[in-house]
KOLBATOR-34899 format. One line per 2 residues: number of its first residue (from 1); their letters; for each residue x, z, y of C-alpha. Coordinates in nm, 2 decimals. Each point is the difference from the previous one (the first is absolute). Layout:
! residues N
NUM	A	X/Z/Y ~ ...
//
This chain:
! residues 398
1	MK	0.01/0.00/0.00 ~ 0.13/-0.10/0.34
3	KM	0.08/0.28/0.24 ~ -0.26/-0.10/0.25
5	NR	-0.28/-0.02/-0.28 ~ 0.10/0.33/-0.12
7	TL	-0.01/0.15/0.35 ~ -0.35/-0.15/0.06
9	LV	-0.11/0.13/-0.34 ~ 0.12/0.37/0.07
11	IG	-0.18/-0.02/0.35 ~ -0.30/-0.13/-0.17
13	II	0.00/0.28/-0.27 ~ 0.02/0.26/0.28
15	FV	-0.30/-0.14/0.19 ~ -0.20/-0.02/-0.31
17	AF	0.10/0.37/-0.06 ~ -0.11/0.08/0.35
19	NL	-0.34/-0.10/-0.10 ~ -0.05/0.19/-0.33
21	RP	-0.11/0.34/0.14 ~ -0.10/0.04/0.36
23	AL	-0.36/-0.16/-0.06 ~ -0.04/0.30/-0.24
25	TS	0.20/0.28/0.15 ~ -0.18/-0.04/0.34
27	VG	-0.34/0.09/-0.16 ~ 0.07/0.36/-0.06
29	PL	0.04/0.12/0.36 ~ -0.32/-0.19/0.08
31	IG	-0.21/0.11/-0.30 ~ -0.19/0.26/0.20
33	FI	-0.11/-0.27/0.26 ~ -0.09/-0.24/-0.28
35	RT	-0.20/0.26/-0.19 ~ -0.20/0.10/0.31
37	DL	-0.05/-0.36/0.13 ~ -0.12/-0.12/-0.34
39	GI	-0.19/0.30/-0.10 ~ 0.18/0.06/-0.34
41	SN	0.12/0.30/-0.19 ~ 0.35/0.11/-0.07
43	GT	-0.01/-0.12/-0.36 ~ -0.13/-0.35/0.13
45	AG	0.26/0.00/0.26 ~ 0.28/0.07/-0.26
47	FI	-0.13/-0.30/-0.18 ~ 0.12/-0.22/0.29
49	TT	0.34/0.11/-0.08 ~ -0.06/-0.05/-0.38
51	LP	-0.12/-0.36/0.01 ~ 0.33/-0.15/0.08
53	LL	0.13/0.18/-0.31 ~ -0.27/-0.17/-0.21
55	SF	0.12/-0.34/0.16 ~ 0.36/0.10/-0.11
57	AI	-0.10/0.06/-0.35 ~ -0.18/-0.31/-0.05
59	IS	0.24/-0.24/0.20 ~ 0.31/0.17/-0.15
61	VL	-0.09/-0.17/-0.35 ~ -0.09/-0.34/0.16
63	AP	0.29/-0.05/0.27 ~ 0.27/-0.06/-0.27
65	RI	-0.20/-0.26/-0.16 ~ -0.11/-0.16/0.32
67	SR	0.36/0.00/0.12 ~ 0.13/-0.19/-0.33
69	TY	-0.24/-0.28/0.11 ~ 0.04/-0.01/0.36
71	GN	0.34/0.18/0.05 ~ 0.07/0.35/0.16
73	ER	0.04/-0.15/0.35 ~ -0.34/-0.18/0.01
75	TI	-0.17/0.29/-0.15 ~ 0.14/0.26/0.24
77	FF	-0.11/-0.23/0.28 ~ -0.35/-0.03/-0.13
79	GL	0.00/0.38/-0.03 ~ 0.09/0.04/0.36
81	FI	-0.29/-0.23/0.09 ~ -0.25/0.20/-0.20
83	LF	0.14/0.32/0.18 ~ -0.05/-0.15/0.33
85	IG	-0.37/-0.11/-0.08 ~ -0.06/0.35/-0.15
87	II	0.11/0.18/0.32 ~ -0.22/-0.23/0.20
89	IR	-0.30/0.07/-0.21 ~ 0.06/0.38/-0.01
91	SL	0.02/0.03/0.38 ~ -0.36/-0.14/0.04
93	GY	-0.10/0.36/-0.06 ~ -0.30/-0.01/-0.22
95	IP	-0.03/0.21/-0.34 ~ 0.00/-0.33/-0.21
97	TV	0.27/-0.16/0.21 ~ 0.22/0.31/0.00
99	FL	0.00/0.02/-0.39 ~ 0.02/-0.39/-0.05
101	GT	0.29/-0.03/0.24 ~ 0.18/0.30/-0.14
103	LL	-0.02/-0.16/-0.35 ~ 0.15/-0.33/0.14
105	IG	0.28/0.20/0.16 ~ 0.07/0.14/-0.33
107	VG	0.02/-0.33/-0.16 ~ 0.24/-0.14/0.24
109	IA	0.23/0.31/-0.01 ~ -0.01/0.01/-0.37
111	VG	0.17/-0.35/-0.02 ~ 0.28/0.13/0.20
113	NV	0.03/0.32/-0.18 ~ 0.03/-0.18/-0.34
115	LL	0.22/-0.31/0.09 ~ 0.25/0.15/0.23
117	PS	0.20/0.19/-0.27 ~ -0.02/-0.32/-0.22
119	LV	0.12/-0.21/0.28 ~ 0.28/0.24/0.07
121	KL	0.10/0.01/-0.36 ~ 0.01/-0.38/0.00
123	KF	0.17/-0.09/0.33 ~ 0.23/0.30/0.00
125	PD	0.08/0.12/-0.35 ~ 0.30/0.17/0.09
127	KV	-0.14/0.18/0.30 ~ -0.32/0.15/-0.12
129	GI	0.08/0.33/0.15 ~ 0.10/-0.09/0.34
131	MT	-0.28/-0.25/0.03 ~ -0.27/0.23/-0.12
133	ST	0.14/0.26/0.25 ~ -0.03/-0.26/0.28
135	YT	-0.36/-0.10/-0.06 ~ -0.13/0.34/-0.09
137	TA	0.15/0.13/0.31 ~ -0.17/-0.26/0.21
139	LS	-0.32/0.07/-0.19 ~ 0.01/0.38/0.06
141	TF	0.09/-0.05/0.38 ~ -0.31/-0.19/0.06
143	AA	-0.19/0.24/-0.22 ~ 0.11/0.27/0.23
145	LG	-0.08/-0.20/0.31 ~ -0.35/-0.08/-0.13
147	SG	-0.07/0.38/-0.01 ~ 0.16/0.08/0.32
149	II	-0.12/-0.27/0.26 ~ -0.37/-0.04/-0.14
151	VP	-0.16/0.31/0.17 ~ 0.18/-0.09/0.35
153	LA	-0.14/-0.36/-0.05 ~ -0.35/0.11/-0.08
155	QG	-0.03/0.32/0.23 ~ 0.29/-0.04/0.27
157	MA	-0.08/-0.37/0.07 ~ -0.36/0.03/-0.06
159	LG	0.00/-0.28/-0.25 ~ -0.21/0.18/-0.27
161	WK	0.07/0.01/-0.36 ~ -0.12/-0.35/-0.08
163	TA	0.23/-0.19/0.26 ~ 0.29/0.25/-0.08
165	LA	0.00/-0.11/-0.36 ~ -0.04/-0.37/0.09
167	FW	0.35/0.04/0.15 ~ 0.17/-0.05/-0.34
169	AV	-0.13/-0.36/-0.02 ~ 0.27/-0.09/0.26
171	LA	0.27/0.13/-0.25 ~ -0.13/-0.20/-0.28
173	VM	0.00/-0.32/0.20 ~ 0.37/0.07/0.10
175	AM	0.08/0.04/-0.36 ~ -0.18/-0.32/-0.10
177	II	0.21/-0.19/0.26 ~ 0.33/0.14/-0.10
179	WF	-0.08/-0.04/-0.36 ~ -0.11/-0.37/0.03
181	PQ	0.34/-0.14/-0.06 ~ 0.00/0.15/-0.35
183	LR	-0.29/-0.22/-0.10 ~ 0.26/-0.27/-0.09
185	ET	0.13/0.23/-0.28 ~ -0.15/-0.03/-0.34
187	SV	0.25/0.22/-0.20 ~ -0.24/0.17/-0.24
189	RK	-0.11/-0.32/-0.14 ~ 0.34/-0.05/-0.16
191	PV	0.01/0.14/-0.35 ~ 0.12/0.36/-0.04
193	EN	0.13/0.14/-0.32 ~ -0.29/0.13/-0.22
195	IP	-0.04/0.37/-0.05 ~ -0.04/0.15/-0.36
197	SG	-0.36/-0.02/-0.09 ~ -0.11/-0.08/0.36
199	NK	-0.25/0.24/0.18 ~ -0.11/0.11/-0.33
201	GL	0.33/0.17/-0.09 ~ 0.00/0.14/0.37
203	WS	-0.33/0.18/-0.05 ~ 0.14/0.17/-0.32
205	SA	0.32/0.12/0.17 ~ 0.00/0.38/0.07
207	LA	0.25/-0.06/0.29 ~ -0.24/-0.25/0.16
209	WQ	-0.28/0.25/-0.01 ~ 0.23/0.28/0.15
211	VT	0.09/-0.23/0.28 ~ -0.38/-0.08/0.04
213	FF	-0.10/0.36/0.02 ~ 0.28/0.08/0.25
215	IG	-0.12/-0.28/0.23 ~ -0.37/0.10/-0.04
217	LQ	0.04/0.37/0.05 ~ 0.24/-0.07/0.30
219	SF	-0.27/-0.22/0.14 ~ -0.27/0.26/-0.06
221	LF	0.19/0.26/0.20 ~ 0.09/-0.24/0.28
223	YC	-0.35/-0.15/0.06 ~ -0.16/0.34/-0.02
225	TI	0.25/0.12/0.27 ~ -0.05/-0.28/0.24
227	AW	-0.39/0.02/-0.05 ~ -0.02/0.38/0.04
229	LP	0.31/0.16/0.16 ~ -0.14/-0.03/0.36
231	AI	-0.31/0.17/-0.11 ~ 0.21/0.27/-0.18
233	LE	0.21/0.07/0.32 ~ -0.32/-0.01/0.22
235	SH	-0.14/0.28/-0.22 ~ 0.31/0.21/0.10
237	GM	-0.09/-0.04/0.36 ~ 0.19/-0.31/0.11
239	SL	-0.14/-0.30/0.20 ~ -0.08/-0.31/-0.17
241	TL	0.26/-0.19/0.22 ~ 0.25/0.24/-0.09
243	AG	-0.08/-0.01/-0.36 ~ 0.03/-0.38/0.00
245	WI	0.35/0.02/0.16 ~ 0.11/0.27/-0.27
247	LS	-0.12/-0.25/-0.27 ~ 0.22/-0.26/0.17
249	IM	0.30/0.24/0.02 ~ -0.06/0.08/-0.37
251	QL	0.06/-0.36/-0.08 ~ 0.29/-0.05/0.25
253	AG	0.18/0.30/-0.13 ~ -0.02/-0.16/-0.34
255	LP	0.18/-0.31/0.11 ~ 0.35/0.09/-0.07
257	AT	-0.10/0.09/-0.35 ~ -0.19/-0.32/-0.03
259	FM	0.31/-0.19/0.07 ~ 0.27/0.21/-0.19
261	TP	-0.20/0.07/-0.32 ~ 0.02/-0.34/-0.16
263	VI	0.38/-0.02/0.10 ~ 0.07/0.33/-0.17
265	AE	-0.24/-0.07/-0.29 ~ 0.19/-0.32/-0.08
267	RF	0.33/0.18/-0.05 ~ -0.10/0.24/-0.26
269	RH	-0.06/-0.03/-0.37 ~ -0.34/0.17/0.03
271	QK	-0.21/0.14/0.28 ~ -0.15/0.31/-0.16
273	GM	0.16/0.24/0.24 ~ -0.11/-0.20/0.30
275	VL	-0.36/0.02/-0.13 ~ 0.01/0.38/-0.06
277	FL	0.14/0.07/0.34 ~ -0.27/-0.22/0.18
279	GI	-0.27/0.18/-0.21 ~ 0.11/0.35/0.11
281	LH	0.03/-0.11/0.37 ~ -0.35/-0.14/-0.02
283	LV	-0.16/0.32/-0.17 ~ 0.18/0.21/0.28
285	GL	-0.16/-0.22/0.26 ~ -0.35/0.03/-0.16
287	FG	0.02/0.38/-0.03 ~ 0.09/0.01/0.38
289	LI	-0.33/-0.17/0.08 ~ -0.19/0.24/-0.22
291	FS	0.16/0.32/0.09 ~ 0.11/-0.04/0.37
293	SN	-0.16/-0.03/0.33 ~ 0.30/0.01/0.20
295	TI	0.04/-0.32/0.21 ~ 0.38/-0.02/-0.07
297	LL	-0.04/0.07/-0.37 ~ -0.27/-0.25/-0.02
299	IT	0.21/-0.27/0.15 ~ 0.29/0.09/-0.23
301	SV	-0.23/-0.02/-0.29 ~ -0.11/-0.34/0.10
303	IF	0.36/-0.13/0.04 ~ 0.08/0.13/-0.34
305	IG	-0.31/-0.20/-0.13 ~ 0.10/-0.30/0.18
307	VA	0.36/-0.01/-0.12 ~ -0.11/0.07/-0.37
309	QS	-0.28/-0.27/0.03 ~ 0.23/-0.26/0.16
311	AS	0.29/0.05/-0.24 ~ -0.25/-0.01/-0.29
313	FS	-0.16/-0.33/0.12 ~ 0.33/-0.18/0.05
315	LA	0.11/0.15/-0.35 ~ -0.31/-0.13/-0.15
317	LT	0.07/-0.37/0.11 ~ 0.37/0.04/-0.09
319	FI	-0.12/0.10/-0.36 ~ -0.15/-0.36/-0.03
321	GL	0.33/-0.16/0.06 ~ 0.21/0.25/-0.19
323	RT	-0.21/0.00/-0.31 ~ -0.02/-0.38/-0.03
325	TD	0.25/-0.27/-0.07 ~ -0.14/-0.29/0.19
327	AK	-0.26/-0.12/0.25 ~ -0.26/-0.07/-0.27
329	QA	0.02/0.35/-0.15 ~ 0.01/0.14/0.36
331	AS	-0.32/-0.20/0.09 ~ -0.17/0.11/-0.32
333	LS	0.09/0.38/0.03 ~ -0.08/-0.02/0.37
335	GM	-0.35/-0.14/-0.09 ~ -0.07/0.24/-0.27
337	SQ	0.13/0.32/0.17 ~ -0.18/-0.07/0.33
339	SI	-0.32/-0.12/-0.16 ~ -0.05/0.32/-0.21
341	GY	0.19/0.22/0.25 ~ -0.23/-0.09/0.29
343	LL	-0.31/0.03/-0.22 ~ 0.11/0.36/-0.06
345	AA	0.09/0.04/0.36 ~ -0.34/-0.11/0.11
347	IG	-0.16/0.30/-0.13 ~ 0.19/0.21/0.25
349	PS	-0.14/-0.02/0.35 ~ -0.36/0.01/-0.10
351	LI	0.05/0.29/-0.24 ~ 0.18/0.20/0.26
353	GF	-0.28/-0.06/0.26 ~ -0.27/0.08/-0.27
355	LF	0.20/0.34/-0.09 ~ 0.00/0.08/0.38
357	DQ	-0.36/-0.08/0.04 ~ -0.08/0.24/-0.29
359	TQ	0.23/0.28/0.11 ~ 0.02/-0.05/0.36
361	SW	0.36/0.11/-0.02 ~ 0.33/-0.21/-0.05
363	TI	0.14/0.27/-0.25 ~ -0.14/-0.14/-0.32
365	PL	0.09/-0.35/0.10 ~ 0.34/0.09/0.07
367	FV	0.05/0.19/-0.32 ~ -0.12/-0.33/-0.19
369	LA	0.27/-0.20/0.19 ~ 0.26/0.26/-0.10
371	II	-0.10/-0.05/-0.38 ~ 0.02/-0.38/0.05
373	NV	0.34/0.04/0.14 ~ 0.11/0.19/-0.31
375	ML	-0.13/-0.28/-0.22 ~ 0.18/-0.25/0.23
377	TV	0.31/0.17/-0.06 ~ -0.03/0.00/-0.38
379	AG	-0.09/-0.38/0.01 ~ 0.31/-0.06/0.23
381	IG	0.25/0.17/-0.23 ~ -0.12/-0.23/-0.27
383	AG	0.03/-0.30/0.22 ~ 0.33/0.10/0.12
385	RN	0.16/-0.04/-0.36 ~ 0.29/-0.23/-0.03
387	QY	-0.18/-0.29/-0.17 ~ -0.14/-0.34/0.05
389	VF	-0.39/-0.04/-0.10 ~ 0.11/-0.24/-0.28
391	RE	0.35/0.10/-0.09 ~ 0.21/0.30/-0.14
393	PL	0.16/0.25/0.24 ~ 0.23/-0.16/0.26
395	KK	0.36/0.02/0.03 ~ 0.15/0.25/0.24
397	IS	-0.01/-0.12/0.36 ~ 0.20/0.26/0.18
//
């Protein structure tokens, strides 16, 4: 690949990554406005966050197949276009359009979620760690930005929640323009070495299932956090604007971990110790939200959660590259793990909203998240084993 083409591809990947979270993370701080304006319950409001995850679950299976026909590059462009349409429809502000638009947003984002790890494995086989670090950091930066600026846009600039959420359509258009030169590429159409037993063998792999549960439970915790953390902090006496900024700070605090985790993970034979450390850090943060009302301790707890979640997210995507031998395996594992994983994660926001509606307290929901975190740690220790999904243990790397 020529240097100019490689540079354009890297920039394109970064701009695609910019679009993979803010249309979702900006909903949490506005959930109170949306709930009041539409006249819906907390459980139903949580379903707004759940819908994209259902899209992820369905599209994660289909995206690798579509990309084998049309190529990664064209499929990603189509995903960006669907994302743009979904943002516009959601911003019309009626109950049916909010849910339909949110569903389409999930479809568009799911394409990028699944195909970026495969594209990185194909185009940068010797730089999986640094490229994963680059695009996950870009993704996390705009995820944080989405949480932080959305309330000032909606309230401070008096745009209202509908127009504020429509803002992200501009970012989708920018990404489509920057990605357009990649449409000349058809790399995935070229044959790639077959994997043993195809997808059938993948679904019988214990390691593949452990990667799947790690991705799913990590996503469960993340989407519950972005949906309900502002409300949890508001229950401790914070303003909604401050709570939105703290959610943004949580994600910004995790950026160094997002960038460094894949680079560090790639240097070790296994990642079990990393998973255990992140699990403990996350648990400490959750207990801080349960047992403390001190503002400084609450912010510290949120930062712990942010670092743990950010590192776990980038580690989850790194596992897809580390546990496979080629782009076809990576696409298949990415599709399986994100399909089942996001289906599992889809339960989260509505479940937490339902538990709050039943108890009128965040204590039980937070204890449930703590239990999920323990399950995540167990799955991650399995996923961190020094193996490929279709091979015997790897040789020592370092």
